[in-house]
Structure formats: C-alpha cells, structure tokens
C-alpha positions in Angstrom: -97.3 35.8 201.2 -100.8 34.2 201.7 -102.2 31.5 199.5 -104.9 33.6 197.9 -102.3 36.2 196.8 -100.2 33.5 195.1 -103.4 32.2 193.4 -104.2 35.7 192.2 -100.6 35.9 190.8 -101.2 32.5 189.1 -104.3 33.9 187.4 -102.1 36.5 185.7 -100.4 33.7 183.8 -103.8 32.9 182.1 -103.8 36.3 180.4 -107.4 37.2 181.0 -109.1 40.2 179.4 -111.0 41.2 182.6 -109.1 43.0 185.4 -107.7 40.5 188.0 -105.0 42.3 189.9 -106.5 42.2 193.4 -109.4 40.9 195.5 -111.8 43.8 194.7 -111.4 43.3 190.9 -112.0 39.5 191.3 -115.1 40.0 193.6 -117.4 40.5 190.6 -116.6 37.0 189.2 -116.0 38.1 185.6 -112.3 37.2 185.5 -113.0 33.9 187.3 -115.7 33.0 184.7 -113.3 33.8 181.9 -110.6 31.5 183.6 -113.1 28.6 183.8 -114.1 29.2 180.1 -110.4 29.0 179.2 -109.7 25.9 181.4 -112.8 23.8 180.4 -114.7 25.2 177.4 -116.7 22.0 177.0 -118.4 22.6 180.4 -118.1 26.4 180.7 -119.2 27.4 177.2 -119.7 30.8 175.7 -123.4 30.6 176.4 -122.7 30.0 180.1 -120.2 32.9 180.0 -122.9 35.1 178.5 -124.9 34.6 181.7 -122.2 36.3 183.8 -122.9 40.0 183.9 -119.8 42.1 183.3 -121.0 45.6 184.0 -121.6 45.1 187.7 -120.0 48.2 189.3 -120.6 48.4 193.0 -123.9 46.4 193.0 -123.1 43.6 195.4 -126.3 41.7 194.5 -125.2 41.2 190.9 -121.8 40.2 192.2 -123.4 37.6 194.5 -125.4 36.2 191.6 -122.3 35.9 189.4 -120.3 34.2 192.2 -123.2 31.8 192.9 -123.4 30.8 189.2 -119.6 30.2 189.2 -119.6 28.1 192.4 -122.6 26.0 191.2 -120.8 25.4 187.9 -117.6 24.4 189.6 -119.5 21.9 191.9 -121.3 20.4 188.8 -117.9 20.1 187.0 -116.5 18.2 190.0 -119.5 15.9 190.2 -120.2 15.2 186.5 -116.8 15.3 184.9 -114.3 14.6 187.7 -116.8 12.3 189.6 -115.9 13.8 193.0 -118.5 14.7 195.6 -117.5 17.9 197.5 -119.0 18.6 200.9 -121.1 21.7 201.5 -118.6 22.8 204.2 -116.1 23.6 201.4 -118.5 25.8 199.5 -117.2 29.4 199.5 -119.4 32.2 200.9 -120.4 34.4 198.0 -121.8 37.1 200.3 -118.5 37.6 202.0 -116.6 37.8 198.7 -119.1 40.3 197.2 -119.7 42.5 200.2 -116.5 42.4 202.3 -114.0 41.2 199.6 -112.9 38.4 201.9 -109.6 37.0 200.8 -110.0 33.7 202.7 -113.3 32.8 200.9 -111.9 34.0 197.6 -108.8 31.7 198.2 -111.2 28.7 198.7 -112.9 29.5 195.4 -109.5 30.0 193.6 -108.4 26.6 195.1 -111.5 24.9 193.4 -110.6 26.6 190.1 -107.0 25.5 190.5 -108.3 21.9 190.9 -110.3 22.2 187.7 -107.2 23.4 185.9 -105.0 20.6 187.2 -107.6 17.9 186.3 -108.9 19.3 182.9 -108.0 17.9 179.5 -105.1 20.4 179.0 -103.7 19.9 182.5 -100.1 19.4 181.3 -100.0 23.0 180.0 -101.2 24.5 183.3 -98.8 22.3 185.3 -95.9 23.5 183.2 -97.1 27.1 183.7 -97.1 26.5 187.4 -93.6 25.0 187.3 -92.3 28.1 185.5 -93.4 30.4 188.4 -91.2 31.4 191.3 -90.4 28.9 194.1 -92.4 30.7 196.7 -95.5 30.8 194.5 -95.0 27.1 193.6 -94.9 26.2 197.3 -98.1 28.0 198.0 -99.9 26.6 195.0 -98.7 23.0 195.9 -100.0 23.5 199.4 -103.4 24.6 198.0 -103.4 21.5 195.7 -102.6 19.2 198.7 -105.5 20.7 200.6 -107.8 19.9 197.7 -106.3 16.4 197.3 -107.0 15.7 201.0 -110.6 16.6 200.5 -110.8 14.3 197.4 -109.3 11.4 199.3 -111.9 11.9 202.0 -114.8 12.2 199.6 -114.4 9.6 196.9 -112.0 6.9 195.7 -109.3 7.5 193.2 -110.1 7.3 189.6 -106.9 5.7 188.4 -107.0 2.4 190.3 -105.2 -0.7 189.3 -107.1 -3.7 187.9 -105.8 -6.3 190.3 -107.1 -4.6 193.5 -110.4 -3.8 191.8 -110.7 -7.5 191.0 -109.9 -8.5 194.6 -112.5 -6.0 195.8 -115.1 -7.5 193.4 -114.4 -11.1 194.7 -114.5 -9.9 198.3 -117.8 -8.1 197.6 -119.2 -11.2 196.0 -118.1 -13.3 199.0 -119.6 -10.7 201.3 -122.9 -10.8 199.4 -123.0 -14.6 199.5 -122.2 -14.6 203.2 -124.9 -12.0 203.8 -127.4 -14.2 201.8 -126.4 -17.2 203.9 -126.9 -15.2 207.1 -130.3 -14.1 205.9 -131.3 -17.7 205.1 -130.0 -18.9 208.5 -131.9 -16.1 210.2 -135.1 -17.3 208.4 -134.4 -20.8 209.5 -133.8 -19.6 213.1 -137.2 -17.8 213.0 -138.9 -20.9 211.7 -137.3 -23.1 214.3 -138.2 -20.6 217.0 -141.8 -20.7 215.9 -141.8 -24.5 215.8 -140.3 -24.4 219.3 -143.0 -22.1 220.6 -145.6 -24.4 219.0 -144.1 -27.4 220.6 -143.9 -25.6 224.0 -147.6 -24.8 223.6 -148.4 -28.4 222.8 -146.3 -29.6 225.8 -148.2 -27.2 228.1 -151.5 -28.5 226.8 -150.4 -32.0 227.2 -149.3 -31.2 230.8 -152.7 -29.7 231.5 -154.4 -32.8 230.1 -152.2 -35.1 232.2 -153.0 -33.1 235.3 -156.7 -33.4 234.5 -156.4 -37.2 234.1 -154.3 -37.5 237.3 -156.9 -35.9 239.5 -159.9 -38.2 240.0 -162.6 -35.6 240.8 -162.6 -33.8 237.5 -165.5 -33.0 235.2 -165.5 -34.5 231.7 -166.2 -32.9 228.3 -170.0 -33.4 228.7 -170.0 -31.7 232.2 -170.6 -34.9 234.2 -168.4 -36.0 237.1 -166.0 -38.7 236.1 -165.4 -40.0 239.6 -162.4 -41.8 241.0 -160.2 -44.0 238.8 -159.9 -47.6 239.9 -157.4 -50.2 238.8 -158.6 -52.6 236.2 -161.4 -50.5 235.0 -161.9 -49.7 231.3 -161.6 -46.0 232.0 -158.3 -46.6 233.8 -157.1 -48.7 230.9 -158.2 -46.0 228.4 -156.5 -43.3 230.4 -153.4 -45.5 230.7 -153.2 -45.8 226.9 -153.7 -42.1 226.5 -150.9 -41.4 229.0 -148.6 -43.8 227.2 -149.3 -42.2 223.9 -148.8 -38.8 225.4 -145.5 -39.9 226.9 -144.4 -41.2 223.5 -145.5 -37.8 222.0 -143.6 -36.1 224.8 -140.5 -38.1 224.1 -140.7 -37.4 220.4 -141.3 -33.7 221.1 -138.3 -33.6 223.5 -136.1 -35.4 220.9 -137.3 -32.9 218.3 -136.6 -30.1 220.7 -133.1 -31.5 221.4 -132.5 -31.8 217.6 -133.7 -28.2 217.2 -131.4 -27.1 220.0 -128.5 -28.8 218.3 -129.5 -27.3 215.0 -129.9 -23.8 216.5 -126.4 -24.1 218.2 -124.9 -25.3 215.0 -126.5 -22.4 213.1 -125.5 -19.9 215.8 -121.9 -21.1 215.4 -122.3 -20.8 211.6 -123.7 -17.3 212.1 -120.8 -16.3 214.4 -118.4 -17.8 211.9 -120.1 -15.9 209.1 -120.1 -12.7 211.2 -116.4 -13.2 211.8 -115.9 -13.7 208.1 -117.9 -10.5 207.4 -115.8 -8.6 209.9 -112.7 -10.0 208.2 -114.1 -8.9 204.9 -114.8 -5.4 206.3 -111.2 -5.2 207.5 -110.0 -6.5 204.2 -112.1 -3.8 202.4 -110.7 -1.2 204.7 -107.2 -2.5 204.0 -107.9 -2.5 200.3 -109.2 1.1 200.5 -106.0 2.0 202.3 -104.0 0.2 199.7 -105.9 2.1 197.0 -105.1 5.3 198.7 -101.4 4.2 198.9 -101.5 3.2 195.3 -102.9 6.7 194.4 -100.2 8.3 196.5 -97.6 6.2 194.8 -99.0 7.0 191.4 -98.9 10.7 192.2 -95.3 10.2 193.5 -94.5 8.4 190.3 -95.9 11.2 188.3 -94.0 13.7 190.4 -90.9 11.5 189.9 -91.3 11.6 186.2 -91.7 15.3 186.3 -88.6 15.5 188.5 -86.7 13.3 186.1 -87.6 15.6 183.2 -86.6 18.6 185.3 -83.4 16.8 186.2 -82.6 16.2 182.5 -83.4 19.9 181.8 -81.2 20.9 184.7 -78.4 18.6 183.4 -78.7 20.3 180.1 -78.7 23.7 181.8 -75.7 22.6 183.8 -73.8 21.6 180.7 -74.8 25.0 179.2 -73.7 26.5 182.5 -70.3 24.8 182.2 -70.0 26.0 178.6 -70.9 29.5 179.8 -68.3 29.2 182.5 -65.6 28.4 179.9 -66.8 31.3 177.8 -66.8 33.5 180.8 -63.2 32.5 181.5 -62.3 33.2 177.9 -64.1 36.5 178.1 -62.4 37.4 181.4 -59.0 36.7 179.8 -60.0 38.8 176.8 -61.3 41.5 179.1 -57.9 41.4 181.0 -56.1 41.8 177.7 -58.5 44.5 176.7 -57.9 46.2 180.1 -54.1 46.1 179.4 -54.7 47.5 175.9 -57.0 50.2 177.4 -54.3 51.1 179.9 -51.8 51.3 177.0 -54.3 53.3 175.0 -54.9 55.6 177.9 -51.1 56.2 178.3 -50.9 56.8 174.5 -53.9 59.1 174.8 -52.2 61.1 177.5 -49.2 61.3 175.2 -51.2 62.3 172.3 -53.5 64.7 174.2 -51.1 67.5 173.3 -51.5 66.6 169.6 -55.3 67.2 169.7 -55.0 70.8 168.8 -52.7 70.0 165.8 -55.1 67.3 164.7 -58.0 69.7 164.9 -56.0 72.2 162.8 -55.2 69.4 160.4 -58.9 68.6 160.3 -59.7 72.2 159.5 -57.0 72.2 156.8 -58.3 68.9 155.4 -61.8 70.4 155.3 -60.5 73.5 153.5 -58.5 71.2 151.2 -61.7 69.2 150.5 -63.5 72.5 149.7 -60.7 73.5 147.5 -60.8 70.0 145.9 -64.5 70.4 145.2 -63.8 73.9 143.7 -61.0 72.4 141.6 -63.2 69.6 140.6 -65.7 72.2 139.3 -62.9 73.9 137.6 -61.8 70.6 136.0 -65.3 70.1 134.7 -65.1 73.6 133.2 -61.7 72.9 131.8 -62.9 69.6 130.4 -65.6 71.5 128.6 -63.2 74.0 127.4 -60.8 71.2 126.5 -63.4 69.7 124.3 -64.0 73.0 122.6 -60.3 73.5 122.2 -59.9 70.0 120.7 -62.6 70.9 118.2 -60.7 74.1 117.4 -57.4 72.2 117.3 -58.8 69.7 114.8 -59.9 72.6 112.6 -56.4 74.3 113.0 -54.7 71.0 112.2 -56.7 70.7 109.1 -55.8 74.3 108.1 -52.1 73.5 109.0 -52.2 70.5 106.8 -53.6 72.6 104.0 -50.9 75.2 104.5 -48.2 72.6 104.6 -49.4 71.1 101.4 -49.5 74.7 99.9 -46.0 75.3 101.2 -44.7 72.1 99.7 -46.3 73.1 96.4 -44.7 76.5 96.7 -41.3 75.0 97.5 -41.6 72.8 94.5 -42.5 75.7 92.4 -39.5 77.7 93.8 -37.2 74.8 93.1 -38.5 74.5 89.6 -38.1 78.2 89.2 -34.6 78.0 90.5 -33.7 75.2 88.2 -35.3 76.9 85.2 -33.3 80.1 85.5 -30.3 80.4 83.5 -26.9 81.0 84.8 -26.8 84.2 82.9 -29.3 85.9 85.2 -27.7 88.7 87.0 -28.0 89.6 90.7 -30.4 92.3 89.9 -32.6 89.8 88.2 -32.3 87.6 91.3 -33.3 90.4 93.6 -36.3 91.3 91.6 -37.3 87.6 91.4 -36.9 87.2 95.2 -38.8 90.3 95.7 -41.6 89.1 93.4 -41.6 85.8 95.1 -41.6 87.3 98.6 -44.5 89.5 98.2 -46.3 91.2 101.1 -49.2 88.7 101.1 -46.9 85.8 101.3 -44.9 87.3 104.1 -47.9 88.1 106.1 -49.2 84.6 105.6 -45.9 83.0 106.7 -45.8 85.2 109.8 -49.3 84.3 110.7 -48.5 80.6 110.2 -45.5 80.9 112.4 -47.5 82.6 115.2 -50.1 79.9 114.9 -47.4 77.2 115.1 -46.1 78.8 118.3 -49.6 79.1 119.8 -50.3 75.5 118.9 -47.0 74.4 120.5 -47.9 76.2 123.7 -51.5 74.8 123.6 -50.1 71.3 123.2 -48.0 71.8 126.3 -51.0 72.9 128.4 -53.0 70.1 126.8 -50.6 67.5 128.1 -51.1 68.8 131.7 -54.9 68.7 131.2 -54.7 65.2 129.9 -52.8 64.1 133.0 -55.4 65.6 135.2 -58.1 63.9 133.1 -56.3 60.6 133.5 -56.2 61.0 137.3 -59.9 62.0 137.4 -60.8 59.0 135.2 -58.8 56.7 137.5 -60.7 58.1 140.5 -64.0 57.6 138.7 -63.0 54.0 137.8 -62.1 53.3 141.4 -65.4 54.8 142.6 -67.3 52.8 140.0 -65.6 49.6 141.1 -66.5 50.4 144.7 -70.1 51.1 143.7 -70.2 47.8 141.8 -68.8 45.9 144.8 -71.2 47.7 147.1 -74.2 46.9 144.8 -73.1 43.2 144.7 -72.9 43.1 148.5 -76.4 44.7 148.7 -77.8 42.1 146.2 -76.2 39.3 148.2 -77.5 40.6 151.5 -81.0 41.1 150.0 -80.9 37.5 148.6 -79.8 36.2 152.0 -82.6 38.2 153.7 -85.2 36.9 151.3 -83.9 33.3 151.8 -84.1 33.8 155.6 -87.6 35.2 155.4 -88.7 32.3 153.2 -87.1 29.7 155.5 -88.8 31.4 158.5 -92.1 31.3 156.7 -91.5 27.6 155.9 -90.6 26.9 159.5 -93.8 28.7 160.7 -95.9 26.6 158.3 -94.2 23.4 159.4 -94.7 24.4 163.0 -98.4 25.0 162.4 -98.7 21.7 160.6 -97.0 19.9 163.5 -99.3 21.6 166.0 -102.3 20.6 164.0 -101.1 17.0 163.7 -100.4 17.0 167.5 -103.9 18.2 168.2 -105.4 15.7 165.8 -103.4 12.9 167.4 -104.4 14.0 170.9 -108.1 14.1 169.9 -107.6 10.6 168.3 -106.0 9.4 171.5 -108.9 10.8 173.6 -111.4 9.1 171.3 -109.5 5.8 171.4 -109.5 6.0 175.2 -113.2 6.7 175.4 -113.8 3.8 173.0 -111.6 1.6 175.2 -113.6 2.6 178.2 -116.9 1.8 176.4 -115.5 -1.5 175.2 -114.4 -2.4 178.8 -117.9 -1.5 180.1 -119.4 -3.7 177.3 -117.0 -6.5 178.2 -118.0 -6.3 181.9 -121.7 -6.3 181.0 -121.2 -9.3 178.7 -119.2 -11.1 181.4 -122.0 -10.5 183.9 -124.6 -11.7 181.4 -122.5 -14.8 180.6 -122.2 -15.6 184.3 -126.0 -15.2 184.7 -126.6 -17.4 181.7 -124.2 -20.0 183.0 -126.1 -20.0 186.3 -129.4 -20.3 184.4 -127.9 -23.3 182.5 -126.7 -24.9 185.7 -130.2 -24.5 187.2 -131.8 -25.8 184.1 -129.4 -28.9 184.2 -130.3 -29.5 187.8 -134.0 -29.2 187.0 -133.6 -31.5 184.0 -131.8 -34.1 186.2 -134.6 -33.8 188.8 -137.3 -34.2 186.2 -135.4 -37.3 184.8 -135.2 -38.8 188.3 -138.8 -38.1 188.9 -139.8 -39.8 185.6 -137.6 -42.8 186.6 -139.3 -43.0 190.0 -142.7 -42.7 188.3 -141.9 -45.5 185.9 -140.6 -47.6 188.8 -143.8 -47.1 190.7 -145.9 -48.5 187.8 -147.2 -52.0 187.5 -144.7 -54.9 187.2 -146.2 -55.7 183.8 -145.5 -52.1 182.7 -142.0 -52.4 184.1 -141.5 -55.6 182.2 -142.8 -54.0 179.1 -140.4 -51.1 179.6 -137.6 -53.6 179.9 -138.9 -55.2 176.7 -138.8 -51.8 175.1 -135.3 -51.3 176.1 -134.3 -54.8 174.9 -135.6 -54.9 171.3 -132.4 -54.1 169.6 -130.7 -57.0 171.5 -133.4 -59.3 170.5 -133.1 -58.2 166.9 -129.4 -58.9 167.0 -130.0 -62.4 168.5 -132.6 -63.1 165.9 -130.2 -62.0 163.2 -127.5 -64.2 164.6 -129.8 -67.2 164.9 -131.5 -66.8 161.5 -128.3 -66.5 159.5 -129.7 -68.8 156.8 -133.2 -67.1 156.6 -134.4 -64.8 154.0 -134.0 -60.9 154.3 -137.8 -60.4 153.7 -138.8 -62.4 156.8 -136.4 -60.4 159.0 -137.8 -57.0 157.8 -141.4 -58.2 158.4 -140.6 -59.4 161.9 -138.9 -56.1 162.8 -141.8 -54.0 161.5 -144.3 -56.2 163.4 -142.3 -55.8 166.6 -141.9 -52.1 166.4 -145.6 -51.3 165.9 -146.9 -52.5 169.3 -143.9 -51.0 171.1 -144.9 -47.4 170.2 -148.5 -48.1 171.4 -147.1 -49.5 174.7 -145.0 -46.4 175.2 -147.9 -44.1 174.7 -150.0 -46.1 177.2 -147.2 -46.0 179.8 -146.8 -42.3 179.4 -150.5 -41.7 179.8 -150.8 -43.8 182.9 -147.8 -42.1 184.4 -149.3 -38.7 183.7 -152.7 -39.6 185.3 -151.1 -41.0 188.4 -149.0 -37.9 188.7 -152.2 -35.8 188.6 -153.8 -38.0 191.2 -150.8 -37.7 193.6 -150.7 -33.9 193.1 -154.4 -33.6 193.9 -154.0 -35.7 197.0 -151.1 -33.6 198.2 -153.2 -30.4 197.6 -156.1 -31.9 199.7 -153.7 -32.9 202.4 -152.1 -29.4 202.5 -155.6 -27.8 202.8 -156.5 -30.1 205.6 -153.3 -29.3 207.4 -154.1 -25.6 207.0 -157.6 -26.1 208.4 -156.2 -28.0 211.3 -154.3 -25.0 212.7 -152.5 -24.8 216.1 -155.6 -23.3 217.8 -157.5 -26.7 217.7 -157.4 -29.1 220.6 -155.7 -32.4 220.7 -158.9 -34.5 220.7 -160.3 -32.6 217.7 -157.1 -33.4 215.8 -157.4 -37.0 216.8 -161.0 -37.1 215.4 -159.9 -35.8 212.0 -159.2 -38.4 209.3 -155.6 -39.2 208.6 -154.1 -38.1 205.3 -154.1 -40.8 202.7 -150.8 -42.3 201.7 -149.6 -42.1 198.1 -149.8 -45.1 195.9 -146.0 -45.4 195.9 -146.1 -47.0 199.3 -148.5 -49.7 198.0 -146.2 -50.4 195.1 -143.3 -50.6 197.4 -145.1 -53.1 199.7 -145.9 -55.2 196.7 
C-alpha cells in the first residue's frame, strides 16, 4: 500500500461530509478544506471555507484555484503559527492533482495536512486516532511524519529547546559579536597604520631626493641659479651639513616609528589570527550547539514516544490481565461446554429412545387440545349453571319460606288434632271416629300433604345436585384465586421492573449530565492552561526585554561613572595648573574646619559670641575665592580649547602635499600654559 492511500484512509477517520474515498474525489479540494477547518478552525475559519467552491464538477480550472488556496493557507499556517519556513521545492503541484489526479502530488499535500494535524492545539486527539488504526497504516503514516520532520530539521530550529543551551548560545553570540567588534577596530587601526606607513614612505622618498640634490654639487637652487660646488668650511657646506644631520635624525625617528608600527602590526596580526581562531572555534561551537539542539529535540521526541509507549504498555498490561481472566473464563466455558456436550450426547441418546414416543405425544397433544376445548365448553356451561344456580337459590329460598309456613301450619294442625283427640270422650264409638278422621282428612288436606311431600322429595334431590355444583364452584373459585394471585405477583414484578428501568434511565441521564459537566470543565481548564502559557510566554519576553534594558542602563551608568571620574581628574589638573596663590587658597579652603577646631581648642576660655563672629567672617571671603577660582579655571579652559582648535586647523591646512621647506617656514604650534606652570 502506498503512502497516499494510507493518508486517504486516515482522512476517513475525520468523518468529513464531502466525498473523500479516492484521488478523484479529493482532487477538487473540498474535503481537504473541510479537514483543515476541522483541524485548525482558528486559522481556516468558516469564511475561508466559504471561498472554496464545492460545485466544481469536471472543471479543472476551479479545482486548481481551490487547491492553490489550500496550499497557500497551509504554507501560511506553517510560517505564522508553527514558525517553520518550508522550501518551495516541497510545494505540491496543483495542476497535476487537478488534471491528472496525480497520487504522488496529492500525497505530498496530505503529508502537509497531516503535519498540521499533529502540531495543532488538539494534536493529542489526532495522535490517538492514528494509534487506533491498523499497524500497516500506522507505519506508513509514521514514515510520512518522519519525512516532514526531516524537512523541519533542515529548515528551522526546534521550538521546544532547553533554556541552558539557549543561554550558552546567547553568551557565545555575545562573545562572537565582541570579537567581531574587536576585529573591526583592529582592521581600522591597521588601515590607519598602513596610511601612516605610506605617508612616512613618501616623506622618506622626498628626503632621499633632497639628499641626492644636496650631494650633487652641480644642482640648481630654488631660485633657478646654479649653486656650484660645495667646499669644506664654507657656510653653505655647514648649512647643508646641519640640514643633513637634521634629516638623518628625522630618518632615524621615522625608522624607529616604522619599526614600532611594524611591531604593532605584527602584534595586531597575531591578535587578528587569534580572534579569527576564536571565531572559528565559536562557529564550531555554534554548529555543535545546533547539533546538540537537534539531538535534544530527537531525545524529546523519543521521550514523548517513550511516554506514549509507557501508556500503551500499561494499557497492554491491563489488556493482558483481561486476557488472562478471559483465558480462565474460556477454560471454565470449555469445561462447561464439555459437560454440555456430554449432556447433549445423553440427550441425543434419550431423544433416539423417545423418537418412537413422538406420535403418542402428538396424539396426547391433540387430546389435550380437545380437552382444553371441552374445558372451555364446560367453563361456559359452568357459567350458565352458576346463573341457573343463582336463580334456583332464589327459588329455593322462596320454597324454604313456604316450607316453613307449611311446617308451622302442620304443627298448628297437629296441636289441633291432639286437642281434638284429648277432648273426645271415651264414649265415642268407632263410627264416630271414622267420621271424625274422614272429616279431618278431607280432600283438600290430602292434596296439600301430597303436594308437600312431592316438594320435599324435589327439594331433597335439588339439594343433592346443589352440593355437586357447590363443589364445582369451590374448584372454580380456587382456580380464580390462584390466577388472581399470579396476576398480582406478575403486576408486582412489572412494577418493580418499571421502577428499576426508570431508575436506570435517571442514573444514565445523571451520568450523561456529569460527563457533559466534566467535559466542559476539561475544556475550560485546557483554555485556562493555554492562556496561562501565553501569559507566561509574554512575561518571559517582558523579562528578557527588561534584562536587556537593565544591562544597557548599567552600561550607561558605567560610562557615566567613567566620564564623571575623567571630569573630576580634569578639574583637579586644572586646579593644579593654577597659580600657586590659588593653590594655597584652595588648601586654605580645604583647611578651615581644622583651623576652626584649633581655634576652639585654644580659645577654651573665650566667649561663644567671639567664636561665632570669627567663623562667619572667615566663611564669607572663602565663598568669593571659590567663585574666582572657578571663573579663572573656566576661562583658561576656554583658552586652551581655542588654541587646540587653531592648531588642528593649521595641521589640516598643512597637508601631506606640501614640501618640507614650506612646512619648516610655518609657525610652530603654541604650547599650552600647563607647560609654563610645570616649569615654574
């Protein structure tokens, strides 16, 4: 699998809305722009995304414009946010991607987008997404990242450098700058010395020409007349001899100055060579520091990778523990499966045994179904019988009431019969008895008694059937009670399950709310951390600026101190060059407190008023003398400065182009008054 294919598969993890399955779908740039908007929304905002045209179709010019905008935005992101300068050689060719759907150029563009994802604010999320991919994809993506990192190491230094090497680099750079300044100054001195050497050589050549002129007797003078031969003892010979001696002295002085300049030039050349060697050493040290920085960056990356590997190792350890638990569970399950296999074999044998009973079971099932149908029919009958039973109960209650009435009437009739029997006399004959019994047992009474006997029989038979119905009723009531109990238990279970379900739903909702709150807190803390880091960077920059300003102010203070000391020394020299009287007065000005002390010690027995008067009279002339001394020193300084300015102008007017004699004719510069005071 090539790198661009693995990068396209990595794009699928980002879940983009635009199609991004192959090179042709990615050639319009819409999916790439959406990926950049998702990776760095602070740089690739919605307004920038609106500039990318989505309805491109097969128009390759629109595709090229979209891809150019994307490439330009990526380069700006690398320069402004990541502070990395990418070379133009790495720029992908938008024409090849749009026209030919070139996978190599698209892979280069996807590599740059991958670099943006790995170095953005949410880089940890994208790195974890990459780590969750397949191993082959991870290898290809890591190879692409390494290519980009090689480019970064060649283009710019690492951003996460350690403070100590950076401080060493700063000191080395300062040393290098100071050495470069010294080299520049020595070069200036060398140029000045070379110019002086050339001037001296010109003067020597002029002097040599003059000597040659004076050595030859038949020469013409300045006025054009022939000078003639030089004779010993003549005034001309003596003058020329004096000139030659002076010229020899000048020559010796020039040669000594030349030798001094040669010595100085050799010393300065040695210093320059030493400084160049130091500069070369500093260059090598800077190169070594750059290598050390690169090694530090590599070690940092290795440390980050080691941390990631440690986290992965911990996760793998947890997975291994889970794997061991799963192994144990698998062993348990295998044992259970073996037991179940044995049971299945037993069940299969029993099933083979009971295969012949399937027909009987089906017959029994049919019979059971018929019995259930009969039971339903009988249940309907029982309902009818219950209804009839209720009606019969109502009739029975009415019959019982009639029976009770009849029994009461019978009892009354019996009592009446007994009374009649008791009231009859013994003398009644049999005929009289028969007539009485016949009267008593009339037809109506007989019919009534027969009817009552029939009803008694019917009631007895009905009571027998009623007992059977009551038993059936009791069975049905028991069944109904059982069904009601089952219904109650089922309803209770349903209520418990619904309560558990509602509690689970509420707990899930609470967990979701807590998760959302935790995520919001995490985002707030990450934003606070970013703000704190930015503030720390600003504070560090401010501290660096303040330190540089403090160093500059310290240098200014040192320069001011040196100037102050020089000014004080000059003032002392000026005061020393004054008149002796002024010096004595200055000494007197320095000594008045001692004199006052001596006077105080001598005049211990004097009055306090005389001491105060003497001190006030001594202080008044001292202030006047100080003012006079300062004024005289100021005027003499002005005179010396004016004389120095006049001398410098005269020196400029007497340039190197003038002759030796014209220089000799010029007036010598006046000496300052310091020399006269020194002689005195």
